[in-house]
C-alpha positions, 0 to 999 in steps of 0.5 A: 491898156487902152484897148480894155478900158475902150471895151470896158474891160476891168480887173473884175468883171461879171460874166453873166449877162441877159444882154442888156442887164449883168447878172449876179452870180457866185460861180467860181472865179476864172483868171485870164492869163495872156499867152503873150506875156504871162500875165493875169489880164482879169477876173471873170465870175462864173455862171451858178446854178441860180443865175443860169435858171433866172438868164435861161427863164429870161431867155424864154420869155424873150423869145415869145416876143422876139420871134413876133418881130418882123424879120427885116426888123430883126435884121436892122438890129443886126445891122446895127450891131454890125456897124458897133463892131466896126467902131470897136474893130481895132480894140477888139482885134487887139484883145482877140490876139492879146487873150488867144495869142494870135497874130493881129492881122488875124485878130483884126480878120476876125472881127471882120468876119463878125461884121461880114457875117451881120452884113449877110444876116441883114439880107437874109433877113428878107430871103427866109424863103419857102416853096409852093408845091402843086398839090394833087387834089384839085383847089388845093394850095401847098406850100412850106414855111420856116419858124424859128425854134426857141433858144440857140445855145452856142458853145465856142472854142478858144482859136475862134473867141468871137467870130464863131459865136457870131456865125451863129448868133447872127443867123439865129437872131434873124431867124427869130431865136434867142441865144444864150452863149458859153465862151471858152473859159480860156478866153472869157473876156472876149465874151465880155467885151462883145456884150459891152459893145452891142448892149447899147444897141439892144437897149436903144431899141428896145430888143426884149431883155433875154435874146442875147445871153452870156454864160461863163463857166467850163465842162459842167456848164456845157454839159447843163446846156446840153441836157437843157430841154428848154435849149432847142438847138446847141451849136458847139465848137471843139474837139471830137471827144467834146462833140460826142459828148454834146451830141449824145447829151442832146440826142438823148433828149432829141434836141438838135445840134450843130457840131464843128469838131476836129480837122486834120487838113492836108494840101496835095501839091501836084507835079503840076502845081505852081510851087511858090504859091503852093508855099504860101498856102501851105506855110500860112495854113500850117503856122497861122494861129500857131497851128490852132485853127480847126482848118490848119493844115496838118498835112502835105501830100507831095508828089514824089517828082516835086517832093525834094524840091518843095521840101527844100523851099518849105524848110528855108521858108520855116527858117525865115518865120518870125516868133513872138508878141502877136501884137507886134506886126512883124512877128508870123506866129504867137503863142499857144494858148497856155502851158498845157498846150504846150505840153501837148505839143511836146508829146505829140513830138516825142510820140512821133519820133517813137513811131518813126516821124523824121523831123526835118525842122525840129520842135521846141519850146522859146525861152528867154526875153519876150517868151516868159510866158512859156507858151512860144513854140517853133513850127517843126515839120516831120517826114511821116506815114499817113497811118501813123497813129500821130498823124491820124490824130489832131494835134492843135499846134504847129506841127505839119507832116509830110508824105509822098504820093506817085499818082492822084489816086493815091493821093485823095486815098491819103487824104481821105485816110483820116477820121476827119473830114473838114477842109482839103485843098489841092494845088494844081494847073492841071484842069482834070486833077482839080475837077477830080479833087473836087468830084464824088470820088475826091476829097471827102471833106465839107471843104474843098479848095483848088489852088488856095490852103485849107484855112480861111474860109469866108462867110458866104459859103456854109462851113463845116465837115464830114466824119468825125468833125461832126457834119454841121454847117454854119454861116453862109450859104442855106446854113440858116435852115438848121436855126429853124423848123420846117413846116409843110401846109396845105390849105383846101379853098374847094367845098369838098374834102378830097383825100390824098392818093385817091383814098375815099371815106365816105359815109 
């Protein structure tokens, strides 16, 4: 395939890099199979302990130089990375689609997110602002400034195989940190492609070797990183189960972490909603990326007055969903990531039936020409109650649960009545409903939208959630502060040494 050649992907690939050089490693081989057609794309060597130690030490040394580059100069490197990504957008978008299974439009959109965060980070490189404060002591000045942390470890998930890395890396770099990235073992080639794209930028600008590092592997490698005191910050995206393990390991050594974990996102459909617009948001939120986004719409909470009407629209829309090769732009939904995900999808449907779910659009595994990989399933809809255990659980698949509500307080209680707290939305043309949903008595999620769906966050805003979603923030706003340490400074420019709080210490 031409896009693989364009990105420097071979049948056998080294998966360990200091950003400029590839390091030999004798770790087990990962074989990347496409969920699109079930074919082997390429194999990747993973990181053994010797290669890991070499790479971490290289990153530690690189930090000593990189932190002293002026922040705007670091921003210029990120600007050039953004240019390189623009040049390879088409090929990289195709790789994301082919290796992960999301639609080509979503694959290209994910690369655009990378470009956008680079643009954001370039501006940020001149805006790492501190504050000045008035001292209670005469002839004293107080201010605060921000310093880089050191090595930032990035553990990303398969569903956004490149964008989430960029959210972290672009900010970490302009803040003066070095990065070590472990992509998902399910999408290792996307990581290699990124490093091939930006290697030339780093080489031409004499960026210290080790600023941008890549490691490959599974759970054991993530444990090495989480327990490594040389890594000051771990930013991990994945399941709540994984996040709890990372949090415990990093917390035990008093390290810092950013956790972006599970979501169980709902859209409230008000009696005052524009139902046609609501339909678009609900369907895309539920079937986009085959329901494998952390922001995917899992629940629709619909006012009883419009419930039957909206349900009818929804069922009709689901019958029009085209499922197939995600590289074909005529298709709306591609495959699940692998056959293990298919098994979880089927088990969730079975569990739902046992618990009382009424499936109004049945789920099934597709077979026949075009579905040889065994990873294609249909999007399904079930009427359910919010307290069903299957509804309380995040299933990474296109399963949508419908439930009724009578008044807004009840709807908000249902929305908030799950362990996760990532994204939420209300569809309404009633200003009072919208404002209440966004108020302190409304949604308890990190993201709350009005008249748009639960997915499709922009990089300008901080991304993240509450409760079992982890509480971390990435991307825009002031999320950069998580990648730096705050230092308060007091300067005495008088010829005396007065103490704070009026304390006297004379001798």
